[in-house]
TILUMLO-551284 format. One record per residue: residue number from 1; residue in three letters; x, y, z of N, C-alpha, C in turn. Coordinates in steps of 0.2 Angstrom, whole numbers, plus 5000, padded with zeros to 4 digits. Atoms other than C-alpha are relative to their C-alpha. Layout:
REM TILUMLO-551284
<r NUM, "Ala", <X, Y, Z>, <X, Y, Z>, <X, Y, Z>>
...
//
This chain:
REM TILUMLO-551284
<r 1, "Unk", <4998, 4998, 5006>, <5529, 5489, 5545>, <4994, 5003, 4996>>
<r 2, "Unk", <5006, 4996, 5003>, <5519, 5501, 5534>, <4997, 4996, 4995>>
<r 3, "Unk", <5004, 5004, 5005>, <5516, 5489, 5520>, <4995, 4995, 5003>>
<r 4, "Unk", <5004, 5005, 4996>, <5509, 5476, 5532>, <4993, 5004, 5002>>
<r 5, "Unk", <5005, 4997, 4998>, <5498, 5489, 5539>, <4995, 5002, 4995>>
<r 6, "Unk", <5004, 4998, 5006>, <5491, 5495, 5522>, <4997, 4994, 4998>>
<r 7, "Unk", <5003, 5006, 5003>, <5488, 5477, 5517>, <4994, 4998, 5005>>
<r 8, "Unk", <5006, 5001, 4995>, <5476, 5475, 5533>, <4994, 5004, 4998>>
<r 9, "Unk", <5006, 4995, 5001>, <5466, 5490, 5527>, <4998, 4999, 4993>>
<r 10, "Unk", <5002, 5000, 5007>, <5466, 5488, 5508>, <5000, 4993, 4997>>
<r 11, "Unk", <5000, 5006, 5003>, <5469, 5470, 5505>, <5006, 5000, 4994>>
<r 12, "Unk", <4996, 5000, 5006>, <5477, 5469, 5487>, <5002, 5007, 4998>>
<r 13, "Unk", <4998, 4993, 5002>, <5487, 5484, 5483>, <5008, 5000, 4997>>
<r 14, "Unk", <4993, 4999, 5002>, <5504, 5490, 5475>, <5004, 5005, 5005>>
<r 15, "Unk", <4996, 4996, 4995>, <5517, 5496, 5487>, <5005, 5004, 4996>>
<r 16, "Unk", <4995, 4996, 5003>, <5527, 5511, 5481>, <5005, 5003, 5005>>
<r 17, "Unk", <4995, 4997, 4996>, <5543, 5517, 5488>, <5006, 5002, 4995>>
<r 18, "Unk", <4995, 4997, 5004>, <5558, 5527, 5481>, <5007, 4998, 5003>>
<r 19, "Unk", <4993, 5001, 4998>, <5577, 5522, 5482>, <5004, 5006, 5000>>
<r 20, "Unk", <4997, 4993, 5001>, <5581, 5540, 5477>, <4995, 5005, 4998>>
<r 21, "Unk", <5005, 4994, 5002>, <5571, 5556, 5477>, <5005, 5005, 4997>>
<r 22, "Unk", <4995, 4995, 5003>, <5582, 5565, 5465>, <4998, 5007, 4998>>
<r 23, "Unk", <5003, 4993, 5002>, <5571, 5580, 5462>, <4998, 5004, 5007>>
<r 24, "Unk", <5002, 4996, 4994>, <5570, 5586, 5480>, <5002, 5008, 4999>>
<r 25, "Unk", <4999, 4993, 5001>, <5569, 5605, 5482>, <5006, 5003, 5002>>
<r 26, "Unk", <4994, 4998, 4998>, <5584, 5607, 5492>, <5006, 4995, 5000>>
<r 27, "Unk", <4994, 5004, 5000>, <5602, 5600, 5492>, <5000, 4996, 5007>>
<r 28, "Unk", <4999, 5003, 4994>, <5600, 5597, 5510>, <4994, 4995, 5002>>
<r 29, "Unk", <5006, 5005, 4998>, <5584, 5586, 5509>, <5002, 4993, 4999>>
<r 30, "Unk", <4998, 5008, 5000>, <5585, 5567, 5512>, <4997, 4998, 4993>>
<r 31, "Unk", <5002, 5002, 5006>, <5585, 5558, 5496>, <4998, 4992, 5000>>
<r 32, "Unk", <5002, 5007, 4999>, <5584, 5539, 5501>, <5006, 4996, 5001>>
<r 33, "Unk", <4995, 5005, 4999>, <5595, 5524, 5503>, <5005, 4999, 4994>>
<r 34, "Unk", <4996, 5001, 5006>, <5602, 5524, 5485>, <4998, 4994, 4997>>
<r 35, "Unk", <5002, 5006, 5004>, <5600, 5511, 5471>, <5001, 4993, 5003>>
<r 36, "Unk", <4999, 5007, 4998>, <5608, 5496, 5478>, <4997, 4998, 5006>>
<r 37, "Unk", <5003, 5001, 4994>, <5602, 5497, 5495>, <4992, 5000, 5000>>
<r 38, "Unk", <5008, 5000, 5002>, <5584, 5502, 5489>, <4998, 4994, 4997>>
<r 39, "Unk", <5002, 5007, 5004>, <5583, 5487, 5477>, <5000, 4994, 5005>>
<r 40, "Unk", <4999, 5005, 4995>, <5589, 5476, 5491>, <4993, 5000, 5005>>
<r 41, "Unk", <5006, 5000, 4995>, <5575, 5482, 5503>, <4993, 4998, 4996>>
<r 42, "Unk", <5007, 5001, 5004>, <5561, 5482, 5489>, <5000, 4993, 4998>>
<r 43, "Unk", <5000, 5007, 5002>, <5567, 5465, 5483>, <4997, 4995, 5006>>
<r 44, "Unk", <5002, 5004, 4994>, <5564, 5458, 5501>, <4992, 5001, 5000>>
<r 45, "Unk", <5007, 4999, 4999>, <5546, 5466, 5501>, <4997, 4996, 4994>>
<r 46, "Unk", <5003, 5004, 5005>, <5543, 5458, 5484>, <5000, 4992, 5001>>
<r 47, "Unk", <5000, 5007, 4998>, <5548, 5441, 5490>, <4995, 4998, 5005>>
<r 48, "Unk", <5004, 5001, 4995>, <5537, 5443, 5504>, <4992, 5001, 4998>>
<r 49, "Unk", <5007, 5000, 5003>, <5522, 5444, 5492>, <4997, 5007, 4998>>
<r 50, "Unk", <5003, 4993, 5002>, <5520, 5463, 5489>, <5002, 5001, 4993>>
<r 51, "Unk", <4999, 4997, 5007>, <5518, 5470, 5472>, <5004, 5007, 5001>>
<r 52, "Unk", <4996, 4994, 4999>, <5531, 5484, 5470>, <5000, 5004, 4994>>
<r 53, "Unk", <4999, 4995, 5005>, <5532, 5500, 5461>, <5006, 5005, 5003>>
<r 54, "Unk", <4994, 4995, 4998>, <5548, 5511, 5461>, <5001, 5005, 4994>>
<r 55, "Unk", <4999, 4996, 5005>, <5553, 5526, 5451>, <5008, 5000, 4998>>
<r 56, "Unk", <4993, 5000, 5002>, <5569, 5528, 5441>, <5001, 5007, 4997>>
<r 57, "Unk", <4998, 4993, 5002>, <5578, 5544, 5436>, <5005, 5000, 4994>>
<r 58, "Unk", <4995, 5000, 5005>, <5591, 5538, 5424>, <4999, 4993, 4996>>
<r 59, "Unk", <5001, 5006, 5003>, <5591, 5525, 5410>, <5004, 4994, 5003>>
<r 60, "Unk", <4996, 5005, 4998>, <5605, 5516, 5418>, <4997, 4996, 5006>>
<r 61, "Unk", <5003, 5003, 4995>, <5594, 5512, 5433>, <4995, 4995, 4999>>
<r 62, "Unk", <5006, 5004, 5002>, <5581, 5503, 5424>, <5000, 4992, 5001>>
<r 63, "Unk", <5000, 5007, 5000>, <5587, 5485, 5423>, <5001, 4998, 5007>>
<r 64, "Unk", <4999, 5002, 4993>, <5593, 5484, 5441>, <4993, 5001, 5004>>
<r 65, "Unk", <5006, 4999, 4996>, <5577, 5492, 5448>, <4994, 4995, 4998>>
<r 66, "Unk", <5005, 5005, 5002>, <5567, 5480, 5437>, <5000, 4993, 5003>>
<r 67, "Unk", <4999, 5006, 4996>, <5574, 5466, 5447>, <4996, 4999, 5006>>
<r 68, "Unk", <5003, 5000, 4994>, <5565, 5471, 5462>, <4993, 5003, 5000>>
<r 69, "Unk", <5007, 4997, 5001>, <5549, 5480, 5455>, <4996, 4997, 4995>>
<r 70, "Unk", <5005, 5002, 5005>, <5534, 5475, 5446>, <4998, 5005, 4995>>
<r 71, "Unk", <5002, 4994, 5004>, <5531, 5492, 5439>, <5006, 5005, 5001>>
<r 72, "Unk", <4995, 4994, 5000>, <5544, 5506, 5435>, <4996, 5006, 4999>>
<r 73, "Unk", <5003, 4994, 5001>, <5538, 5523, 5437>, <5005, 5006, 4997>>
<r 74, "Unk", <4997, 4995, 5002>, <5543, 5538, 5427>, <4998, 5007, 5003>>
<r 75, "Unk", <5002, 4994, 4996>, <5543, 5554, 5438>, <4997, 5005, 4995>>
<r 76, "Unk", <5004, 4994, 5004>, <5532, 5569, 5432>, <5005, 5004, 4997>>
<r 77, "Unk", <4996, 4995, 5003>, <5547, 5580, 5429>, <5004, 4997, 4994>>
<r 78, "Unk", <4996, 5003, 5005>, <5555, 5567, 5418>, <4996, 4997, 4994>>
<r 79, "Unk", <5005, 5004, 5004>, <5539, 5561, 5408>, <5002, 5001, 4993>>
<r 80, "Unk", <4999, 5000, 5007>, <5546, 5567, 5391>, <5007, 4998, 4998>>
<r 81, "Unk", <4994, 5002, 5001>, <5563, 5560, 5393>, <5001, 4993, 4996>>
<r 82, "Unk", <5001, 5006, 5004>, <5564, 5548, 5378>, <5005, 4994, 5002>>
<r 83, "Unk", <4996, 5005, 4999>, <5579, 5538, 5383>, <4998, 4996, 5007>>
<r 84, "Unk", <5002, 5003, 4993>, <5572, 5535, 5401>, <4994, 4996, 4998>>
<r 85, "Unk", <5006, 5003, 5001>, <5555, 5530, 5394>, <5001, 4993, 4996>>
<r 86, "Unk", <4998, 5006, 5004>, <5563, 5518, 5381>, <5003, 4994, 5005>>
<r 87, "Unk", <4997, 5005, 4996>, <5574, 5510, 5394>, <4996, 4996, 5005>>
<r 88, "Unk", <5005, 5003, 4996>, <5560, 5507, 5406>, <4995, 4995, 4996>>
<r 89, "Unk", <5004, 5005, 5004>, <5549, 5499, 5392>, <5004, 4994, 4998>>
<r 90, "Unk", <4997, 5005, 5002>, <5563, 5488, 5387>, <5001, 4994, 5005>>
<r 91, "Unk", <4999, 5005, 4994>, <5564, 5479, 5404>, <4994, 4995, 5000>>
<r 92, "Unk", <5006, 5005, 5000>, <5547, 5471, 5400>, <4995, 5001, 5006>>
<r 93, "Unk", <5004, 4998, 4994>, <5540, 5478, 5417>, <4995, 5005, 4998>>
<r 94, "Unk", <5005, 4995, 5002>, <5524, 5488, 5417>, <5003, 5007, 5002>>
<r 95, "Unk", <4997, 4993, 4999>, <5528, 5507, 5416>, <4994, 5005, 5002>>
<r 96, "Unk", <5005, 4995, 4997>, <5518, 5520, 5426>, <5003, 5007, 4998>>
<r 97, "Unk", <4997, 4994, 5002>, <5521, 5537, 5418>, <4996, 5006, 5004>>
<r 98, "Unk", <5003, 4994, 4996>, <5517, 5552, 5430>, <5000, 5006, 4995>>
<r 99, "Unk", <5001, 4994, 5005>, <5510, 5566, 5419>, <5003, 5006, 5003>>
<r 100, "Unk", <4997, 4994, 4998>, <5521, 5581, 5421>, <4995, 5006, 5002>>
<r 101, "Unk", <5004, 4994, 4999>, <5513, 5597, 5429>, <5000, 5005, 4995>>
<r 102, "Unk", <4999, 4995, 5006>, <5518, 5606, 5413>, <4997, 4997, 4994>>
<r 103, "Unk", <5002, 5004, 5006>, <5510, 5593, 5401>, <4992, 4999, 5000>>
<r 104, "Unk", <5007, 5001, 5000>, <5492, 5593, 5395>, <4998, 4993, 4999>>
<r 105, "Unk", <5002, 5007, 5001>, <5482, 5577, 5395>, <5001, 4997, 4993>>
<r 106, "Unk", <4999, 5002, 5007>, <5483, 5576, 5376>, <5007, 4998, 4999>>
<r 107, "Unk", <4993, 5001, 5001>, <5502, 5577, 5376>, <5003, 4994, 5003>>
<r 108, "Unk", <4997, 5005, 4997>, <5505, 5563, 5388>, <5000, 4993, 4996>>
<r 109, "Unk", <5000, 5005, 5005>, <5500, 5551, 5374>, <5007, 4999, 4997>>
<r 110, "Unk", <4993, 5000, 5003>, <5517, 5555, 5366>, <5005, 4996, 5004>>
<r 111, "Unk", <4996, 5004, 4996>, <5526, 5548, 5381>, <4999, 4993, 5000>>
<r 112, "Unk", <5002, 5007, 5000>, <5516, 5532, 5382>, <5002, 4997, 4993>>
<r 113, "Unk", <4999, 5003, 5007>, <5519, 5530, 5363>, <5008, 4998, 5000>>
<r 114, "Unk", <4993, 5002, 5000>, <5538, 5530, 5367>, <5001, 4994, 5003>>
<r 115, "Unk", <5000, 5006, 4997>, <5536, 5516, 5379>, <4998, 4994, 4995>>
<r 116, "Unk", <5003, 5005, 5004>, <5525, 5506, 5367>, <5004, 4999, 4994>>
<r 117, "Unk", <4996, 5001, 5006>, <5538, 5508, 5353>, <5005, 4995, 5002>>
<r 118, "Unk", <4996, 5006, 4998>, <5548, 5495, 5363>, <4997, 4993, 4999>>
<r 119, "Unk", <5004, 5007, 5000>, <5534, 5482, 5361>, <4997, 4999, 5007>>
<r 120, "Unk", <5003, 5000, 4993>, <5529, 5485, 5379>, <4994, 5004, 5000>>
<r 121, "Unk", <5006, 4996, 5000>, <5511, 5490, 5380>, <4997, 5000, 5007>>
<r 122, "Unk", <5003, 5001, 4994>, <5509, 5487, 5398>, <5002, 5007, 5004>>
<r 123, "Unk", <4999, 4993, 4999>, <5507, 5506, 5402>, <4995, 5002, 5005>>
<r 124, "Unk", <5005, 4996, 4996>, <5498, 5516, 5416>, <5002, 5007, 4999>>
<r 125, "Unk", <4999, 4993, 5000>, <5496, 5535, 5415>, <4997, 5003, 5007>>
<r 126, "Unk", <5002, 4997, 4993>, <5495, 5545, 5432>, <4999, 5007, 5000>>
<r 127, "Unk", <5001, 4993, 5000>, <5487, 5562, 5434>, <5002, 5002, 5007>>
<r 128, "Unk", <4998, 4997, 4994>, <5495, 5572, 5448>, <5000, 5008, 5001>>
<r 129, "Unk", <5001, 4992, 5000>, <5489, 5590, 5445>, <5004, 5003, 4995>>
<r 130, "Unk", <4997, 4995, 5004>, <5494, 5604, 5434>, <5002, 5006, 5003>>
<r 131, "Unk", <4998, 4994, 4998>, <5504, 5619, 5437>, <4995, 5006, 4999>>
<r 132, "Unk", <5005, 4995, 5000>, <5493, 5634, 5441>, <5003, 5006, 5003>>
<r 133, "Unk", <4996, 4995, 4997>, <5504, 5649, 5443>, <5006, 4998, 5004>>
<r 134, "Unk", <4994, 5003, 4996>, <5518, 5648, 5456>, <4997, 4996, 5006>>
<r 135, "Unk", <5001, 5004, 4993>, <5518, 5635, 5470>, <4993, 4998, 5001>>
<r 136, "Unk", <5007, 5002, 4999>, <5500, 5629, 5466>, <4999, 4995, 4994>>
<r 137, "Unk", <5003, 5005, 5005>, <5492, 5614, 5457>, <4993, 5000, 5000>>
<r 138, "Unk", <5007, 5001, 5000>, <5475, 5611, 5451>, <4999, 4994, 4996>>
<r 139, "Unk", <5002, 5006, 5004>, <5466, 5595, 5444>, <4994, 5002, 4996>>
<r 140, "Unk", <5005, 4999, 5005>, <5456, 5596, 5428>, <4997, 4993, 4999>>
<r 141, "Unk", <5003, 5007, 5000>, <5444, 5581, 5430>, <4999, 4998, 4992>>
<r 142, "Unk", <5001, 5001, 5007>, <5441, 5582, 5411>, <5007, 4996, 4997>>
<r 143, "Unk", <4994, 5003, 5002>, <5459, 5576, 5409>, <5000, 4993, 5001>>
<r 144, "Unk", <5000, 5007, 4998>, <5456, 5559, 5417>, <4996, 4997, 4994>>
<r 145, "Unk", <5003, 5003, 5006>, <5443, 5556, 5403>, <5004, 5000, 4994>>
<r 146, "Unk", <4996, 4999, 5007>, <5454, 5562, 5389>, <5006, 4994, 5000>>
<r 147, "Unk", <4995, 5005, 5000>, <5468, 5550, 5395>, <4998, 4993, 5000>>
<r 148, "Unk", <5003, 5007, 5000>, <5457, 5535, 5397>, <4998, 4998, 4992>>
<r 149, "Unk", <5001, 5001, 5007>, <5453, 5537, 5378>, <5006, 4997, 4996>>
<r 150, "Unk", <4994, 5003, 5003>, <5471, 5532, 5374>, <5000, 4992, 5001>>
<r 151, "Unk", <5000, 5007, 4999>, <5467, 5514, 5380>, <5004, 4997, 5005>>
<r 152, "Unk", <4996, 5002, 4994>, <5479, 5513, 5395>, <4996, 5002, 5006>>
<r 153, "Unk", <5003, 4999, 4994>, <5473, 5512, 5413>, <5003, 5007, 5002>>
<r 154, "Unk", <4998, 4994, 4998>, <5473, 5529, 5421>, <4999, 5000, 5008>>
<r 155, "Unk", <4999, 5000, 4992>, <5478, 5532, 5440>, <5000, 5007, 5002>>
<r 156, "Unk", <5001, 4993, 4998>, <5474, 5547, 5450>, <5005, 5000, 5007>>
<r 157, "Unk", <4996, 4999, 4994>, <5488, 5553, 5463>, <4997, 5005, 5004>>
<r 158, "Unk", <5004, 4996, 4996>, <5477, 5560, 5476>, <5004, 5004, 5005>>
<r 159, "Unk", <4996, 4996, 4995>, <5492, 5566, 5487>, <5004, 5005, 4997>>
<r 160, "Unk", <4996, 4995, 5003>, <5504, 5574, 5476>, <4996, 5005, 4996>>
<r 161, "Unk", <5004, 4995, 5003>, <5489, 5583, 5468>, <4998, 5006, 5005>>
<r 162, "Unk", <5001, 4994, 4995>, <5487, 5593, 5484>, <5007, 5003, 5003>>
<r 163, "Unk", <4993, 4997, 4998>, <5506, 5597, 5485>, <5000, 5007, 4998>>
<r 164, "Unk", <4998, 4993, 5002>, <5512, 5615, 5485>, <5007, 5000, 4998>>
<r 165, "Unk", <4993, 5001, 5002>, <5528, 5613, 5475>, <5004, 5006, 5002>>
<r 166, "Unk", <4995, 4995, 4998>, <5542, 5623, 5483>, <4997, 5005, 5005>>
<r 167, "Unk", <5004, 4995, 4997>, <5529, 5631, 5494>, <5003, 5002, 5007>>
<r 168, "Unk", <4996, 4998, 4994>, <5540, 5631, 5510>, <5007, 5003, 4999>>
<r 169, "Unk", <4994, 4997, 5002>, <5554, 5638, 5501>, <5006, 4995, 4999>>
<r 170, "Unk", <4995, 5005, 5000>, <5566, 5624, 5505>, <4997, 4993, 4999>>
<r 171, "Unk", <5004, 5006, 5001>, <5553, 5611, 5503>, <4993, 5001, 4997>>
<r 172, "Unk", <5007, 5000, 5002>, <5536, 5607, 5496>, <4995, 5000, 5006>>
<r 173, "Unk", <5005, 5000, 4995>, <5521, 5611, 5506>, <4994, 4995, 4998>>
<r 174, "Unk", <5005, 5004, 5002>, <5504, 5603, 5505>, <4993, 5002, 5003>>
<r 175, "Unk", <5007, 4999, 4997>, <5485, 5603, 5509>, <4997, 4994, 5000>>
<r 176, "Unk", <5003, 5007, 5000>, <5481, 5585, 5514>, <4993, 5000, 5002>>
<r 177, "Unk", <5007, 5000, 4998>, <5464, 5590, 5520>, <4996, 4999, 4994>>
<r 178, "Unk", <5003, 5001, 5006>, <5459, 5590, 5502>, <5001, 4993, 4996>>
<r 179, "Unk", <4999, 5007, 5003>, <5465, 5572, 5498>, <4993, 4997, 4999>>
<r 180, "Unk", <5006, 5004, 5001>, <5448, 5564, 5501>, <4995, 5003, 4995>>
<r 181, "Unk", <5004, 4997, 5005>, <5439, 5577, 5491>, <5002, 4999, 4993>>
<r 182, "Unk", <4997, 5001, 5007>, <5450, 5575, 5475>, <4999, 4992, 4999>>
<r 183, "Unk", <5000, 5007, 5001>, <5451, 5556, 5478>, <4992, 4998, 4998>>
<r 184, "Unk", <5007, 5002, 5002>, <5432, 5554, 5478>, <4997, 5003, 4993>>
<r 185, "Unk", <5002, 4997, 5007>, <5429, 5566, 5463>, <5003, 4996, 4994>>
<r 186, "Unk", <4997, 5004, 5005>, <5442, 5556, 5453>, <4997, 4993, 4999>>
<r 187, "Unk", <5003, 5007, 5001>, <5435, 5539, 5457>, <4993, 5001, 4997>>
<r 188, "Unk", <5007, 4999, 5004>, <5417, 5546, 5452>, <5001, 5001, 4993>>
<r 189, "Unk", <4999, 4999, 5007>, <5425, 5551, 5436>, <5002, 4994, 4996>>
<r 190, "Unk", <4999, 5006, 5003>, <5429, 5533, 5432>, <5008, 4998, 4999>>
<r 191, "Unk", <4993, 5002, 5001>, <5448, 5531, 5435>, <5001, 4992, 5002>>
<r 192, "Unk", <4999, 5008, 4999>, <5456, 5513, 5436>, <5004, 4999, 5006>>
<r 193, "Unk", <4996, 5001, 4994>, <5466, 5516, 5452>, <5002, 5006, 5003>>
<r 194, "Unk", <4998, 4994, 4997>, <5471, 5528, 5465>, <5007, 4999, 5004>>
<r 195, "Unk", <4994, 5000, 4997>, <5488, 5532, 5471>, <5000, 5005, 5007>>
<r 196, "Unk", <5000, 4996, 4994>, <5489, 5538, 5490>, <5006, 4999, 5004>>
<r 197, "Unk", <4994, 5000, 4996>, <5505, 5542, 5499>, <4998, 5000, 5008>>
<r 198, "Unk", <5002, 5000, 4993>, <5502, 5537, 5518>, <5006, 5000, 5004>>
<r 199, "Unk", <4994, 5000, 4995>, <5513, 5539, 5534>, <4996, 4999, 5007>>
<r 200, "Unk", <5002, 5001, 4993>, <5510, 5534, 5552>, <5000, 5007, 5003>>
<r 201, "Unk", <4999, 4993, 4997>, <5516, 5552, 5557>, <5002, 5005, 4994>>
<r 202, "Unk", <4997, 4996, 5006>, <5517, 5563, 5541>, <5005, 5006, 5002>>
<r 203, "Unk", <4995, 4995, 4998>, <5525, 5577, 5551>, <5007, 4998, 5002>>
<r 204, "Unk", <4993, 5002, 4999>, <5540, 5566, 5554>, <5003, 4997, 4994>>
<r 205, "Unk", <4998, 5004, 5007>, <5541, 5559, 5536>, <5006, 5004, 4998>>
<r 206, "Unk", <4994, 4997, 5003>, <5558, 5562, 5528>, <4999, 5003, 4993>>
<r 207, "Unk", <5002, 4997, 5007>, <5549, 5566, 5511>, <4993, 5000, 4999>>
<r 208, "Unk", <5007, 4999, 5002>, <5532, 5572, 5506>, <4995, 5000, 5005>>
<r 209, "Unk", <5005, 5001, 4994>, <5525, 5572, 5523>, <4995, 5006, 5000>>
<r 210, "Unk", <5005, 4994, 5000>, <5516, 5589, 5520>, <4994, 4998, 4996>>
<r 211, "Unk", <5006, 5001, 5004>, <5505, 5581, 5507>, <4998, 4992, 5001>>
<r 212, "Unk", <5002, 5007, 4999>, <5503, 5563, 5514>, <4994, 4999, 5004>>
<r 213, "Unk", <5006, 5002, 4996>, <5488, 5555, 5522>, <5002, 4996, 5006>>
<r 214, "Unk", <4998, 5004, 4993>, <5489, 5549, 5540>, <4997, 4993, 4999>>
<r 215, "Unk", <5002, 5007, 5001>, <5488, 5530, 5540>, <4993, 4999, 5003>>
<r 216, "Unk", <5007, 5002, 4997>, <5473, 5530, 5552>, <4994, 5003, 4997>>
<r 217, "Unk", <5005, 4997, 5004>, <5463, 5540, 5540>, <4999, 4996, 4993>>
<r 218, "Unk", <5000, 5004, 5007>, <5466, 5527, 5525>, <4994, 4996, 5000>>
<r 219, "Unk", <5005, 5005, 5000>, <5453, 5514, 5531>, <4993, 5003, 4998>>
<r 220, "Unk", <5007, 4997, 5002>, <5437, 5526, 5530>, <5000, 5002, 4993>>
<r 221, "Unk", <5000, 4997, 5007>, <5443, 5534, 5514>, <5000, 4994, 4995>>
<r 222, "Unk", <5000, 5006, 5005>, <5446, 5517, 5506>, <4993, 4997, 4999>>
<r 223, "Unk", <5007, 5002, 5000>, <5429, 5511, 5511>, <4995, 5005, 4995>>
<r 224, "Unk", <5003, 4995, 5003>, <5422, 5527, 5504>, <5001, 4999, 4992>>
<r 225, "Unk", <4998, 5001, 5007>, <5431, 5525, 5487>, <4998, 4994, 4997>>
<r 226, "Unk", <5003, 5007, 5003>, <5426, 5507, 5485>, <4993, 5001, 4999>>
<r 227, "Unk", <5007, 4999, 5001>, <5408, 5512, 5487>, <4999, 5004, 4994>>
<r 228, "Unk", <5000, 4996, 5006>, <5410, 5526, 5474>, <5002, 4996, 4994>>
<r 229, "Unk", <4998, 5004, 5006>, <5419, 5515, 5462>, <4995, 4995, 4998>>
<r 230, "Unk", <5005, 5004, 5002>, <5405, 5503, 5462>, <4994, 5003, 4996>>
<r 231, "Unk", <5006, 4997, 5003>, <5393, 5516, 5456>, <5003, 5004, 4993>>
<r 232, "Unk", <4998, 4996, 5005>, <5405, 5525, 5444>, <5000, 4996, 4993>>
<r 233, "Unk", <5001, 5003, 5006>, <5404, 5522, 5425>, <5007, 4996, 4998>>
//
């Protein structure tokens, strides 16, 4: 099982999986097992001692997803959706907001304030790259420092930041060879955590394989990031 393999490498970590990938490029792309079955699977992992993060796409999904997850994630494309942010905040679970590719570091505070308006201040902000023309993302490391000034933990998504959105026409492509470079740079900049999508065989993954890190490469990278983190401000 992937979660068990990651635990052997990283020790304490938060396992992220989606019950529905509602923003796939093509109508033919695999979306996931759905809300009820996904919650059942994630709930089993949580009972097994894993901390769980999953994303929601509609306010109506918040309460049920919160039964199986420690953290509810707001997808980047939906980071300004007020009703979704408030529904997530009202569950009392931690809320991780992925900064949209179209949103500046300064603006994402508005999304966090929407969650905080519910009385829930357990918020994380995740950088995942910014749109740079068509089918390309860039990471402005200054944005990590800007977001940390808001007072909430900042996470860096090292795998979606190397994504090439829609780059394959029917699906997104990616440049996974740059995952270590960006992860090391962000860690040196002083982030609070790193988000890395891993797979035993990315070429066989049903979702996001083009920008995933091979599982056998996680160990060396994790050791490298830990060493850098010990030196970062």
